[in-house]
gemmi code that builds the backbone of each chain (N, CA, C; Angstrom):
import gemmi

chains = {
    "A": [
        ("MET", (-23.519, 0.596, -17.824), (-22.399, 1.457, -17.166), (-21.842, 0.782, -15.940)),
        ("LYS", (-20.442, 0.850, -16.148), (-19.634, 0.384, -15.264), (-20.097, 0.530, -13.732)),
        ("PRO", (-19.845, -0.561, -13.013), (-20.043, -0.496, -11.216), (-18.870, 0.586, -10.952)),
        ("ARG", (-19.314, 1.489, -9.898), (-18.527, 2.481, -9.401), (-17.736, 1.998, -7.954)),
        ("ILE", (-16.389, 2.183, -8.051), (-15.465, 1.646, -6.869), (-14.753, 2.895, -6.202)),
        ("ALA", (-14.888, 3.159, -5.304), (-14.221, 4.076, -4.347), (-12.974, 3.639, -3.630)),
        ("VAL", (-11.726, 4.137, -4.169), (-10.558, 3.316, -3.518), (-9.728, 4.497, -2.477)),
        ("VAL", (-9.923, 4.074, -1.391), (-9.211, 4.976, -0.522), (-7.963, 4.526, -0.089)),
        ("GLU", (-7.004, 5.197, -0.270), (-5.494, 4.863, -0.232), (-4.835, 6.187, -0.163)),
        ("ASP", (-3.693, 6.141, 0.832), (-2.706, 7.439, 0.695), (-1.702, 7.241, -0.375)),
        ("ASN", (-1.386, 6.080, -0.694), (-0.058, 5.957, -1.318), (-0.372, 6.204, -2.778)),
        ("PRO", (0.182, 6.906, -3.311), (0.075, 7.338, -5.033), (0.099, 5.856, -5.636)),
        ("ASP", (1.593, 5.292, -5.236), (1.730, 4.110, -6.091), (0.756, 2.899, -6.168)),
        ("ASN", (-0.018, 2.791, -5.062), (-0.981, 1.810, -4.886), (-2.299, 2.056, -5.565)),
        ("ARG", (-2.476, 3.501, -5.326), (-3.722, 4.014, -6.327), (-3.500, 3.568, -7.661)),
        ("LEU", (-2.327, 3.968, -8.153), (-1.911, 3.999, -9.668), (-2.106, 2.383, -10.150)),
        ("LEU", (-1.523, 1.408, -9.040), (-1.679, 0.066, -9.274), (-3.220, -0.517, -9.487)),
        ("VAL", (-3.877, -0.241, -8.437), (-5.388, -0.624, -8.352), (-6.103, 0.171, -9.607)),
        ("GLN", (-5.867, 1.113, -9.851), (-6.484, 1.823, -11.276), (-6.066, 1.032, -12.379)),
        ("ALA", (-4.809, 0.725, -12.582), (-4.507, -0.203, -13.714), (-4.945, -1.418, -13.686)),
        ("ILE", (-5.400, -2.049, -12.696), (-5.791, -3.416, -12.630), (-7.559, -3.462, -12.698)),
        ("LEU", (-8.169, -2.350, -12.163), (-9.416, -2.188, -12.276), (-10.185, -1.396, -13.315)),
        ("ASP", (-9.345, -0.594, -14.041), (-9.787, 0.552, -14.623), (-10.651, 0.028, -16.009)),
        ("ASP", (-10.562, -1.194, -16.600), (-11.388, -1.699, -17.682), (-12.837, -1.978, -17.231)),
        ("LEU", (-12.814, -2.415, -16.158), (-14.105, -2.985, -15.555), (-15.041, -2.142, -14.797)),
        ("TYR", (-14.392, -1.184, -14.044), (-14.903, -0.489, -13.052), (-14.646, 1.050, -13.220)),
        ("GLU", (-15.640, 1.881, -12.792), (-15.533, 3.391, -12.773), (-14.619, 3.841, -11.528)),
        ("ILE", (-13.675, 4.143, -11.529), (-12.776, 4.280, -10.137), (-12.838, 5.845, -9.855)),
        ("THR", (-13.174, 6.001, -8.363), (-12.946, 7.318, -7.794), (-11.961, 7.209, -6.862)),
        ("GLU", (-10.802, 8.079, -6.761), (-9.876, 7.936, -5.837), (-9.869, 8.944, -4.740)),
        ("TYR", (-9.721, 8.608, -3.518), (-9.539, 9.363, -2.274), (-7.912, 9.133, -1.551)),
        ("GLU", (-7.530, 10.152, -1.186), (-6.382, 9.970, -0.518), (-6.225, 10.014, 0.761)),
        ("SER", (-7.533, 10.407, 1.410), (-7.703, 10.468, 3.026), (-9.099, 9.727, 3.278)),
        ("GLY", (-9.238, 9.400, 4.687), (-10.410, 8.965, 5.068), (-11.355, 10.308, 5.118)),
        ("THR", (-10.905, 11.482, 5.482), (-11.900, 12.562, 5.500), (-12.379, 12.807, 4.118)),
        ("ALA", (-11.503, 12.858, 3.078), (-11.800, 13.097, 1.903), (-12.949, 12.088, 1.102)),
        ("ALA", (-12.710, 10.924, 1.725), (-13.395, 9.783, 1.406), (-14.994, 10.090, 1.996)),
        ("LEU", (-14.961, 10.179, 3.114), (-16.298, 10.529, 3.780), (-17.217, 11.553, 3.029)),
        ("THR", (-16.358, 12.678, 2.863), (-17.050, 13.823, 2.221), (-17.630, 13.267, 0.717)),
        ("GLY", (-16.469, 12.765, -0.116), (-16.888, 12.248, -1.200), (-18.048, 11.170, -1.438)),
        ("LEU", (-17.926, 10.342, -0.374), (-18.992, 9.107, -0.512), (-20.442, 9.730, -0.006)),
        ("ALA", (-20.383, 10.892, 0.638), (-21.789, 11.387, 1.302), (-22.421, 12.130, -0.140)),
        ("GLU", (-21.605, 12.785, -1.167), (-22.156, 13.368, -2.344), (-22.459, 12.422, -3.493)),
        ("SER", (-21.778, 11.145, -3.436), (-21.838, 10.271, -4.560), (-21.415, 8.919, -3.923)),
        ("VAL", (-22.564, 8.064, -3.833), (-22.483, 6.697, -3.055), (-21.978, 5.710, -4.455)),
        ("PRO", (-21.042, 4.989, -4.033), (-20.251, 4.040, -4.926), (-20.947, 2.752, -4.998)),
        ("ASP", (-20.517, 1.714, -5.724), (-21.248, 0.424, -5.498), (-20.356, -0.396, -4.457)),
        ("LEU", (-19.171, -0.011, -4.269), (-18.143, -0.738, -3.355), (-17.040, 0.231, -3.142)),
        ("VAL", (-16.433, -0.073, -1.905), (-15.365, 0.642, -1.562), (-14.145, -0.351, -1.003)),
        ("LEU", (-12.790, 0.103, -1.727), (-11.716, -0.439, -1.291), (-11.004, 0.391, -0.353)),
        ("LEU", (-10.855, -0.103, 0.797), (-10.470, 0.826, 1.939), (-8.993, 0.320, 2.551)),
        ("ASP", (-8.016, 1.090, 2.348), (-6.719, 0.993, 2.961), (-6.977, 1.030, 4.459)),
        ("ILE", (-6.325, 0.493, 5.442), (-6.283, 0.340, 6.932), (-5.326, 1.609, 7.645)),
        ("SER", (-4.243, 1.597, 6.947), (-3.162, 2.661, 7.279), (-3.148, 3.802, 6.472)),
        ("LEU", (-4.136, 4.856, 7.194), (-4.341, 5.909, 6.559), (-3.829, 7.223, 7.529)),
        ("PRO", (-3.320, 8.208, 7.090), (-2.893, 9.526, 8.155), (-4.302, 10.007, 8.728)),
        ("GLU", (-4.202, 10.519, 9.894), (-5.294, 11.453, 10.548), (-6.463, 10.342, 10.842)),
        ("MET", (-7.020, 9.855, 9.907), (-8.086, 9.000, 10.230), (-7.933, 7.666, 9.777)),
        ("ASP", (-7.857, 6.519, 10.542), (-7.547, 5.258, 9.901), (-8.634, 4.669, 9.300)),
        ("GLY", (-8.361, 3.451, 8.574), (-9.639, 2.971, 7.828), (-10.469, 2.235, 8.651)),
        ("THR", (-10.195, 1.881, 9.993), (-11.205, 1.222, 10.557), (-12.068, 2.299, 11.101)),
        ("GLU", (-11.631, 3.604, 11.416), (-12.611, 4.677, 11.833), (-13.352, 5.131, 10.491)),
        ("VAL", (-12.921, 5.185, 9.281), (-13.845, 5.540, 8.135), (-15.031, 4.241, 7.916)),
        ("LEU", (-14.676, 3.030, 8.267), (-15.469, 1.947, 8.163), (-16.480, 2.290, 9.116)),
        ("ARG", (-16.321, 2.569, 10.474), (-17.224, 2.728, 11.456), (-18.156, 3.905, 10.968)),
        ("ARG", (-17.598, 4.764, 10.374), (-18.527, 6.171, 10.179), (-19.417, 5.746, 8.828)),
        ("ILE", (-18.941, 4.829, 7.988), (-19.723, 4.258, 6.876), (-20.782, 3.643, 7.385)),
        ("ARG", (-20.380, 2.563, 8.142), (-21.531, 1.592, 8.815), (-22.609, 2.504, 9.856)),
        ("SER", (-22.277, 3.653, 10.290), (-23.063, 4.302, 10.898), (-23.887, 5.359, 10.496)),
        ("ASP", (-23.819, 5.383, 9.009), (-24.482, 6.431, 8.134), (-25.527, 5.392, 7.437)),
        ("ALA", (-26.679, 5.607, 7.487), (-27.820, 5.131, 6.750), (-27.713, 4.915, 5.347)),
        ("ARG", (-27.083, 5.885, 4.662), (-27.163, 6.045, 3.268), (-25.839, 5.042, 2.686)),
        ("LEU", (-24.920, 4.739, 3.582), (-23.745, 4.051, 3.213), (-23.579, 2.539, 4.036)),
        ("ALA", (-24.465, 2.290, 4.934), (-24.252, 1.523, 5.882), (-24.195, 0.027, 5.284)),
        ("ALA", (-25.129, -0.050, 3.850), (-25.123, -1.500, 3.406), (-23.895, -1.729, 2.404)),
        ("LEU", (-23.028, -0.639, 2.228), (-22.138, -0.786, 0.978), (-20.957, -1.904, 1.361)),
        ("PRO", (-20.632, -2.693, 0.485), (-19.521, -3.650, 0.551), (-18.290, -2.753, 0.730)),
        ("VAL", (-17.602, -3.023, 1.700), (-16.191, -2.554, 1.929), (-15.159, -3.665, 2.176)),
        ("ILE", (-14.186, -3.376, 1.479), (-13.062, -4.335, 1.335), (-11.924, -3.755, 1.930)),
        ("ALA", (-11.300, -4.258, 3.168), (-10.265, -3.685, 3.601), (-8.968, -4.172, 2.937)),
        ("LEU", (-8.022, -3.221, 2.607), (-6.837, -3.541, 1.831), (-5.758, -3.097, 2.633)),
        ("THR", (-4.715, -3.962, 3.166), (-3.615, -3.771, 4.079), (-2.446, -4.262, 3.943)),
        ("ALA", (-1.273, -3.668, 4.170), (-0.135, -4.314, 4.046), (0.230, -4.713, 5.280)),
        ("HIS", (-0.519, -4.687, 6.324), (-0.264, -5.015, 7.634), (-0.781, -6.368, 8.048)),
        ("ALA", (-0.263, -7.325, 7.457), (-0.970, -8.639, 7.627), (-0.131, -9.379, 8.574)),
        ("MET", (-1.208, -9.755, 9.563), (-0.719, -10.321, 10.572), (-1.747, -11.618, 10.823)),
        ("SER", (-1.177, -12.507, 11.515), (-2.047, -13.775, 11.714), (-3.210, -13.263, 12.570)),
        ("GLY", (-4.683, -13.836, 12.093), (-5.838, -13.258, 12.935), (-6.364, -11.938, 12.401)),
        ("ASP", (-5.803, -11.362, 11.510), (-6.149, -9.954, 11.161), (-7.245, -9.882, 10.250)),
        ("ARG", (-7.729, -11.157, 9.568), (-8.627, -11.489, 8.836), (-10.042, -11.277, 9.773)),
        ("GLU", (-9.911, -12.276, 10.687), (-10.989, -12.295, 11.670), (-11.153, -11.069, 12.295)),
        ("LYS", (-10.089, -10.126, 12.650), (-10.401, -8.827, 13.248), (-11.042, -8.118, 12.212)),
        ("TYR", (-10.801, -8.056, 11.099), (-11.393, -6.896, 10.188), (-12.690, -7.294, 9.949)),
        ("LEU", (-12.994, -8.703, 9.509), (-14.476, -9.134, 9.437), (-15.305, -8.625, 10.660)),
        ("GLY", (-14.675, -8.966, 11.779), (-15.422, -8.706, 12.837), (-15.540, -7.168, 13.042)),
        ("LEU", (-14.977, -6.332, 12.746), (-15.142, -5.025, 12.758), (-16.302, -4.522, 11.643)),
        ("GLY", (-16.515, -5.262, 10.763), (-17.565, -5.008, 9.800), (-17.263, -4.774, 8.309)),
        ("PHE", (-15.951, -5.161, 8.098), (-15.462, -5.117, 6.721), (-16.165, -6.278, 5.916)),
        ("SER", (-16.409, -6.123, 4.771), (-17.193, -7.194, 3.930), (-16.185, -8.337, 3.692)),
        ("ASP", (-14.786, -7.955, 3.390), (-13.836, -8.939, 3.017), (-12.456, -8.102, 3.399)),
        ("TYR", (-11.320, -8.942, 3.164), (-10.201, -8.520, 3.542), (-9.091, -8.833, 2.415)),
        ("LEU", (-8.239, -7.890, 1.779), (-7.016, -8.262, 1.046), (-5.811, -7.711, 1.657)),
        ("THR", (-4.692, -8.500, 1.230), (-3.573, -8.063, 1.599), (-2.747, -7.422, 0.442)),
        ("LYS", (-1.973, -6.406, 0.951), (-1.023, -5.870, -0.186), (0.425, -6.375, -0.078)),
        ("PRO", (1.395, -6.613, -0.930), (1.224, -6.066, -2.195), (0.246, -6.939, -3.027)),
        ("ILE", (-0.457, -6.487, -3.947), (-1.351, -7.349, -4.719), (-0.420, -8.165, -5.697)),
        ("VAL", (-0.408, -9.335, -5.314), (0.368, -10.371, -6.295), (-0.306, -11.014, -7.341)),
        ("ASP", (-1.684, -11.132, -7.103), (-2.604, -11.948, -7.890), (-4.074, -11.007, -8.229)),
        ("ASP", (-3.654, -10.340, -9.502), (-4.884, -9.554, -9.701), (-6.279, -10.390, -9.805)),
        ("ALA", (-6.275, -11.652, -10.060), (-7.375, -12.440, -10.240), (-8.093, -12.458, -8.719)),
        ("VAL", (-7.388, -12.603, -7.520), (-7.815, -12.553, -6.451), (-8.619, -11.257, -6.125)),
        ("LEU", (-8.036, -10.133, -6.355), (-8.686, -8.668, -6.239), (-10.017, -8.716, -7.012)),
        ("LEU", (-9.929, -9.047, -8.359), (-11.051, -8.818, -9.306), (-12.110, -10.006, -8.846)),
        ("GLU", (-11.791, -11.018, -8.343), (-12.898, -12.062, -7.897), (-13.621, -11.684, -6.492)),
        ("THR", (-12.693, -11.332, -5.557), (-13.063, -10.675, -4.567), (-14.280, -9.471, -4.577)),
        ("ILE", (-13.806, -8.453, -5.460), (-14.736, -7.504, -5.914), (-16.126, -7.879, -6.560)),
        ("ALA", (-15.839, -8.974, -7.357), (-17.042, -9.402, -8.587), (-18.007, -10.036, -7.083)),
        ("ARG", (-17.424, -10.864, -6.283), (-18.428, -11.575, -5.344), (-19.166, -10.698, -4.397)),
        ("ARG", (-18.199, -9.759, -3.855), (-18.991, -8.783, -3.047), (-19.957, -7.839, -3.946)),
        ("LEU", (-19.786, -7.706, -4.942), (-20.685, -6.741, -5.712), (-22.146, -7.577, -6.095)),
        ("SER", (-21.713, -8.844, -6.246), (-22.986, -9.645, -6.852), (-23.727, -9.945, -5.378)),
        ("GLU", (-23.184, -9.753, -4.103), (-24.100, -9.885, -3.005), (-24.919, -8.824, -2.497)),
        ("GLY", (-24.308, -7.549, -3.176), (-24.936, -6.409, -2.962), (-26.102, -6.305, -3.603)),
    ],
    "B": [
        ("MET", (6.432, -15.815, 5.156), (6.071, -15.143, 6.355), (7.530, -14.564, 7.025)),
        ("ARG", (7.515, -13.374, 7.842), (8.749, -12.853, 8.161), (9.645, -13.669, 9.040)),
        ("GLU", (8.906, -14.617, 9.730), (9.781, -15.575, 10.668), (10.906, -16.323, 10.044)),
        ("GLU", (10.821, -16.573, 8.792), (11.504, -17.139, 7.752), (12.784, -16.478, 7.319)),
        ("GLU", (12.608, -15.000, 7.300), (13.558, -14.175, 6.808), (14.441, -13.750, 7.767)),
        ("ASP", (15.330, -14.427, 7.892), (16.337, -14.128, 8.963), (17.321, -12.942, 8.823)),
        ("ASP", (17.431, -12.665, 7.673), (18.438, -11.782, 7.146), (18.329, -11.008, 5.936)),
        ("VAL", (18.262, -9.533, 5.736), (17.914, -8.946, 4.610), (18.705, -9.401, 3.522)),
        ("THR", (19.732, -9.925, 3.468), (20.507, -10.356, 2.414), (19.931, -11.563, 1.683)),
        ("ASP", (19.137, -12.321, 2.452), (18.449, -13.565, 1.808), (17.311, -12.902, 0.927)),
        ("GLU", (17.264, -11.757, 0.786), (16.103, -11.215, -0.056), (16.876, -10.760, -1.352)),
        ("PRO", (16.084, -10.816, -2.597), (16.810, -10.224, -3.803), (16.805, -8.903, -3.675)),
        ("LEU", (17.822, -8.255, -4.407), (17.917, -6.768, -4.623), (16.448, -6.346, -5.044)),
        ("LEU", (16.070, -6.895, -6.320), (14.892, -6.746, -6.958), (14.325, -8.042, -7.172)),
        ("ASP", (13.072, -8.149, -6.817), (12.227, -9.178, -7.176), (11.601, -9.163, -8.573)),
        ("GLN", (12.151, -9.967, -9.282), (11.740, -9.739, -10.613), (10.478, -9.962, -10.988)),
        ("SER", (9.665, -11.245, -10.358), (8.593, -11.575, -10.289), (7.458, -10.217, -10.451)),
        ("MET", (7.858, -9.520, -9.127), (6.985, -8.285, -8.976), (6.896, -7.291, -10.095)),
        ("LEU", (8.212, -7.110, -10.410), (8.169, -5.923, -11.631), (7.757, -6.700, -12.921)),
        ("ASN", (7.556, -8.028, -13.189), (7.077, -8.683, -14.283), (5.572, -8.406, -14.198)),
        ("LYS", (4.988, -8.316, -13.036), (3.487, -8.454, -12.672), (3.236, -6.935, -13.189)),
        ("LEU", (3.933, -6.027, -12.688), (3.536, -4.579, -13.097), (3.492, -4.191, -14.728)),
        ("HIS", (4.403, -5.192, -15.136), (4.542, -5.028, -16.911), (3.184, -5.706, -17.195)),
        ("GLU", (2.731, -6.763, -16.623), (1.616, -7.563, -17.267), (0.274, -6.827, -17.128)),
        ("TRP", (0.262, -5.953, -15.889), (-0.729, -5.361, -15.753), (-0.913, -3.955, -16.402)),
        ("GLY", (0.431, -3.342, -16.714), (0.137, -2.000, -17.358), (1.462, -1.709, -18.293)),
        ("GLY", (2.038, -2.712, -18.671), (3.147, -2.567, -19.552), (4.267, -1.721, -18.837)),
        ("ALA", (5.191, -1.282, -19.800), (6.311, -0.444, -19.420), (5.811, 0.927, -18.888)),
        ("GLU", (4.684, 1.671, -19.269), (4.405, 2.620, -18.890), (4.156, 2.737, -17.445)),
        ("LEU", (3.348, 1.675, -16.891), (2.977, 1.417, -15.669), (4.145, 1.231, -14.554)),
        ("ARG", (4.801, 0.340, -15.154), (6.383, 0.069, -14.248), (7.197, 1.099, -14.173)),
        ("GLY", (7.332, 1.960, -15.260), (7.996, 3.062, -15.076), (7.305, 4.229, -14.319)),
        ("LYS", (6.110, 4.334, -14.245), (5.402, 5.272, -13.430), (5.506, 4.915, -12.007)),
        ("MET", (5.553, 3.366, -11.838), (5.729, 3.138, -10.391), (7.368, 3.378, -9.890)),
        ("VAL", (8.247, 3.247, -10.796), (9.668, 3.410, -10.429), (9.755, 4.904, -10.011)),
        ("ASP", (9.197, 5.785, -10.934), (9.310, 7.176, -10.726), (8.626, 7.668, -9.432)),
        ("LEU", (7.586, 7.242, -8.927), (6.949, 7.333, -7.705), (7.786, 6.977, -6.612)),
        ("PHE", (8.306, 5.733, -6.542), (9.218, 5.303, -5.623), (10.477, 6.392, -5.301)),
        ("PHE", (11.053, 6.863, -6.831), (12.006, 7.667, -6.420), (11.636, 9.193, -5.882)),
        ("GLU", (10.397, 9.373, -6.323), (9.830, 10.631, -5.797), (9.456, 10.706, -4.238)),
        ("ASN", (8.709, 9.396, -3.868), (8.077, 9.622, -2.535), (8.975, 8.733, -1.628)),
        ("GLY", (9.796, 7.816, -2.046), (10.563, 6.915, -1.191), (11.510, 7.603, -0.490)),
        ("ARG", (12.241, 8.791, -0.946), (13.015, 9.508, -0.054), (12.366, 10.358, 0.956)),
        ("GLN", (11.077, 10.904, 0.920), (10.457, 11.640, 1.893), (9.710, 10.647, 2.908)),
        ("ARG", (9.996, 9.352, 2.601), (9.357, 8.432, 3.499), (10.342, 7.963, 4.462)),
        ("VAL", (11.425, 7.744, 3.943), (12.825, 7.449, 4.527), (13.091, 8.486, 5.615)),
        ("ASP", (13.197, 9.893, 5.019), (13.225, 11.002, 5.826), (12.235, 11.062, 6.945)),
        ("ALA", (10.969, 10.603, 6.720), (9.790, 10.828, 7.658), (10.214, 9.907, 8.907)),
        ("VAL", (10.823, 8.679, 8.605), (11.305, 7.659, 9.487), (12.118, 8.366, 10.493)),
        ("LYS", (12.907, 8.924, 9.866), (14.264, 9.491, 10.488), (13.705, 10.612, 11.250)),
        ("ASP", (12.905, 11.515, 10.963), (12.273, 12.690, 11.464), (11.446, 12.219, 12.795)),
        ("GLY", (10.617, 11.138, 12.554), (9.872, 10.595, 13.496), (10.680, 10.152, 14.604)),
        ("LEU", (11.805, 9.403, 14.343), (12.220, 8.672, 15.511), (13.144, 9.811, 16.035)),
        ("ALA", (13.650, 10.841, 15.530), (14.501, 12.011, 16.278), (13.403, 12.877, 16.942)),
        ("SER", (12.343, 12.952, 16.479), (11.596, 13.955, 17.332), (10.612, 13.221, 18.373)),
        ("GLY", (10.723, 11.760, 18.290), (9.612, 11.015, 19.286), (8.334, 11.083, 18.730)),
        ("ASP", (8.296, 11.305, 17.468), (6.850, 11.339, 16.885), (6.913, 9.888, 16.385)),
        ("LEU", (6.557, 8.760, 17.316), (6.632, 7.459, 16.717), (5.637, 7.032, 15.625)),
        ("GLU", (4.344, 7.581, 15.921), (3.281, 7.360, 14.937), (3.732, 7.947, 13.527)),
        ("LEU", (4.288, 8.867, 13.334), (4.851, 9.267, 12.070), (5.976, 8.169, 11.429)),
        ("ALA", (6.769, 7.881, 12.476), (7.901, 6.868, 11.969), (7.357, 5.597, 11.499)),
        ("GLU", (6.459, 5.313, 12.417), (5.826, 3.748, 12.104), (4.799, 3.802, 10.942)),
        ("ARG", (4.175, 4.890, 10.587), (2.958, 5.073, 9.471), (3.964, 5.136, 8.197)),
        ("SER", (5.359, 5.960, 8.317), (6.280, 6.051, 7.239), (6.945, 4.692, 6.798)),
        ("ALA", (7.248, 3.929, 7.950), (8.071, 2.776, 7.782), (6.849, 1.900, 7.034)),
        ("HIS", (5.768, 1.834, 7.390), (4.396, 1.012, 6.535), (4.489, 1.359, 5.219)),
        ("SER", (4.285, 2.703, 5.151), (4.108, 3.068, 3.698), (5.154, 2.577, 2.588)),
        ("LEU", (6.611, 2.905, 3.261), (7.569, 2.323, 2.659), (7.778, 0.847, 2.428)),
        ("LYS", (7.326, 0.125, 3.373), (7.262, -1.076, 3.246), (6.204, -1.591, 1.971)),
        ("SER", (5.139, -0.963, 1.899), (4.253, -1.386, 1.161), (4.586, -0.857, -0.396)),
        ("SER", (5.070, 0.353, -0.488), (5.602, 0.445, -1.761), (6.665, -0.193, -2.360)),
        ("ALA", (7.677, -0.396, -1.583), (8.855, -1.259, -1.737), (8.348, -2.879, -2.283)),
        ("ALA", (7.444, -3.229, -1.575), (6.920, -4.993, -1.925), (6.006, -4.425, -3.108)),
        ("THR", (5.665, -3.394, -3.624), (4.696, -3.539, -4.879), (5.842, -3.563, -5.923)),
        ("LEU", (6.989, -2.808, -5.745), (8.086, -2.728, -6.911), (9.052, -4.085, -6.764)),
        ("GLY", (8.994, -4.766, -5.658), (9.989, -5.959, -5.641), (11.392, -5.467, -5.041)),
        ("ALA", (11.405, -4.222, -4.529), (12.361, -3.866, -3.719), (12.204, -4.564, -2.318)),
        ("ALA", (12.494, -5.748, -2.373), (12.513, -6.926, -1.358), (13.195, -6.352, -0.156)),
        ("ARG", (14.555, -5.840, -0.142), (15.446, -5.619, 0.978), (14.901, -4.279, 1.675)),
        ("VAL", (14.367, -3.557, 0.903), (13.752, -2.185, 1.417), (12.535, -2.764, 2.263)),
        ("ARG", (11.944, -3.456, 1.595), (10.428, -4.122, 2.288), (10.694, -4.964, 3.617)),
        ("TRP", (11.896, -5.544, 3.767), (12.306, -6.282, 4.922), (12.755, -5.547, 5.609)),
        ("VAL", (13.532, -4.253, 5.591), (14.052, -3.565, 6.737), (12.808, -2.590, 7.208)),
        ("ALA", (12.174, -2.022, 6.329), (11.060, -1.295, 6.635), (10.030, -1.992, 7.376)),
        ("GLY", (9.584, -3.229, 7.271), (8.703, -4.098, 7.718), (9.115, -4.271, 9.198)),
        ("ARG", (10.694, -4.521, 9.396), (11.182, -4.843, 10.777), (11.251, -3.541, 11.546)),
        ("ILE", (11.428, -2.503, 11.017), (11.427, -1.111, 11.847), (9.989, -0.726, 12.341)),
        ("GLU", (8.982, -1.252, 11.337), (7.550, -0.984, 11.811), (7.239, -1.897, 12.775)),
        ("GLU", (7.600, -3.008, 13.097), (7.158, -4.134, 13.821), (7.917, -3.814, 15.506)),
        ("LEU", (9.078, -3.226, 15.351), (9.863, -2.790, 16.340), (9.097, -1.671, 16.993)),
        ("LEU", (8.667, -0.658, 16.136), (7.905, 0.577, 16.716), (6.851, 0.000, 17.237)),
        ("GLU", (5.998, -1.012, 16.596), (4.632, -1.350, 17.224), (5.131, -1.885, 18.735)),
        ("LYS", (6.169, -2.535, 18.993), (6.349, -3.020, 20.133), (6.802, -2.149, 21.187)),
        ("GLY", (7.281, -1.077, 20.724), (7.682, 0.022, 21.354), (9.306, -0.190, 21.471)),
        ("ASP", (9.977, -0.809, 20.668), (11.321, -0.818, 20.902), (12.154, 0.284, 20.167)),
        ("THR", (12.063, 1.395, 20.512), (12.296, 2.453, 19.494), (14.093, 2.522, 19.264)),
        ("ALA", (14.780, 1.734, 20.376), (15.982, 2.067, 20.423), (16.564, 1.051, 19.167)),
        ("ALA", (15.882, -0.129, 19.076), (16.264, -1.217, 17.999), (15.672, -0.589, 16.787)),
        ("ALA", (14.661, 0.034, 16.624), (14.325, 0.535, 15.429), (14.959, 1.596, 14.870)),
        ("GLY", (15.707, 2.494, 15.895), (16.615, 3.510, 15.618), (17.979, 2.875, 14.905)),
        ("ALA", (18.354, 1.855, 15.631), (19.635, 1.213, 15.311), (19.323, 0.645, 13.775)),
        ("LEU", (18.175, 0.513, 13.273), (18.259, -0.307, 12.137), (17.968, 0.899, 10.961)),
        ("PHE", (18.004, 2.238, 11.125), (17.734, 3.170, 10.181), (18.840, 3.405, 9.436)),
        ("GLY", (20.018, 3.059, 9.694), (21.192, 3.388, 8.721), (20.820, 2.072, 7.711)),
        ("GLU", (20.536, 1.011, 8.184), (20.321, -0.149, 7.177), (19.137, 0.186, 6.093)),
        ("LEU", (18.171, 0.941, 6.659), (17.088, 1.222, 5.693), (17.569, 2.212, 4.552)),
        ("ASN", (18.341, 3.280, 5.261), (18.702, 4.247, 4.187), (19.629, 3.536, 3.080)),
        ("HIS", (20.475, 2.530, 3.859), (21.426, 1.813, 2.791), (20.673, 1.015, 1.659)),
        ("ARG", (19.668, 0.345, 2.234), (18.954, -0.507, 1.444), (17.914, 0.212, 0.311)),
        ("PHE", (17.583, 1.357, 0.873), (17.035, 2.222, -0.163), (17.743, 2.833, -1.351)),
        ("GLU", (19.141, 3.304, -0.906), (19.719, 3.723, -1.863), (20.238, 2.445, -2.782)),
        ("GLU", (20.384, 1.367, -2.336), (20.770, 0.385, -3.222), (19.616, -0.113, -4.143)),
        ("ALA", (18.535, 0.056, -3.643), (17.296, -0.130, -4.535), (17.110, 0.818, -5.691)),
        ("LEU", (17.188, 2.190, -5.209), (17.380, 3.127, -6.117), (18.372, 2.959, -7.414)),
        ("GLY", (19.473, 2.382, -6.929), (20.613, 2.221, -7.873), (20.085, 1.155, -8.872)),
        ("ALA", (19.509, -0.114, -8.316), (19.269, -1.194, -9.208), (18.089, -0.686, -9.944)),
        ("LEU", (17.000, 0.142, -9.666), (15.858, 0.479, -10.380), (16.255, 1.524, -11.374)),
        ("GLY", (17.252, 2.407, -11.146), (17.816, 3.281, -12.078), (18.344, 2.539, -13.140)),
        ("SER", (19.161, 1.751, -13.029), (19.904, 0.929, -13.976), (18.943, 0.326, -14.762)),
        ("MET", (17.886, -0.322, -14.238), (16.843, -1.230, -14.924), (15.919, -0.177, -15.741)),
        ("ARG", (15.723, 1.014, -15.283), (15.286, 2.311, -16.012), (16.015, 2.538, -17.328)),
        ("SER", (17.241, 2.789, -17.130), (18.289, 3.027, -18.385), (18.361, 1.901, -19.170)),
        ("ALA", (18.214, 0.612, -18.699), (18.561, -0.505, -19.644), (17.241, -0.635, -20.427)),
        ("THR", (16.029, -0.385, -19.999), (14.893, -0.602, -20.690), (14.459, 0.138, -21.430)),
        ("GLY", (15.273, 1.408, -21.370), (14.736, 2.599, -22.468), (14.103, 3.722, -21.476)),
        ("GLY", (13.362, 3.322, -20.788), (12.570, 4.190, -19.744), (11.825, 5.039, -20.616)),
        ("THR", (10.348, 4.723, -20.683), (9.459, 5.387, -21.460), (8.988, 6.741, -20.670)),
        ("GLU", (9.432, 6.636, -19.430), (8.827, 7.648, -18.369), (9.810, 8.986, -18.613)),
        ("THR", (9.317, 9.834, -18.214), (9.932, 11.124, -18.294), (10.290, 11.448, -16.899)),
        ("PRO", (11.613, 11.737, -16.528), (12.185, 12.236, -15.183), (11.579, 13.271, -14.994)),
        ("LYS", (11.077, 13.670, -13.688), (10.569, 14.945, -13.368), (11.855, 15.860, -12.921)),
    ],
}
model = gemmi.Model(1)
for chain_id, residues in chains.items():
    chain = gemmi.Chain(chain_id)
    for i, (resn, *xyz) in enumerate(residues, 1):
        res = gemmi.Residue()
        res.name, res.seqid = resn, gemmi.SeqId(i, " ")
        for name, pos in zip(("N", "CA", "C"), xyz):
            atom = gemmi.Atom()
            atom.name, atom.element = name, gemmi.Element(name[0])
            atom.pos, atom.b_iso = gemmi.Position(*pos), 0.0
            res.add_atom(atom)
        chain.add_residue(res)
    model.add_chain(chain)
structure = gemmi.Structure()
structure.add_model(model)
structure.setup_entities()
């Protein structure tokens, strides 16, 4: 069975792109918002979460905080995915409890695939 | 990094390497769908930047500029990415006046990108069906 990845991303184009890259290797569940993701994750726990930071209403850092404070989800690998790349961001997001940090646009699918594989193997 | 990008016209109208990536990952179908989504959603985001600036909902303006930057980057619409990113930065710093002054440029670069993507779509035969 393919490992299951939850993709939390409000941009339909980015969801489509991630799906195209990951579809062969992983079973993807898409969520358009943080609240939808938290509801979905409570019902079905994936193996890894790809979490956009800039989401409407509840941003990715708040979604992460709630994942980390939920005993069933706390140990999930969660990778931050953001177009908001500033120097020092990597340290900031890892410090918040993200397992890893990737920037958009995705220009190298190998980096995305390797990061996911590495975090899954640690889980 | 943005520090090196002093002028929007230093950027290519379409960054072919990004479009080639899309083709590599999902063929003409993925690239066509991504262009379709940019046509459908890009205008909404440009309008949301405008509405946010006009109504003082700066969070809406900033988030919409951020989304547009992200979508434009994925499609290689480098000039749209540049201007949207600059507006996002200015709003983050609270410089609403400077952000507002760039809106005309954003609109212009968005229309310019749509023209180029539309030409590309026609030239490549466009497997996608316009909605």
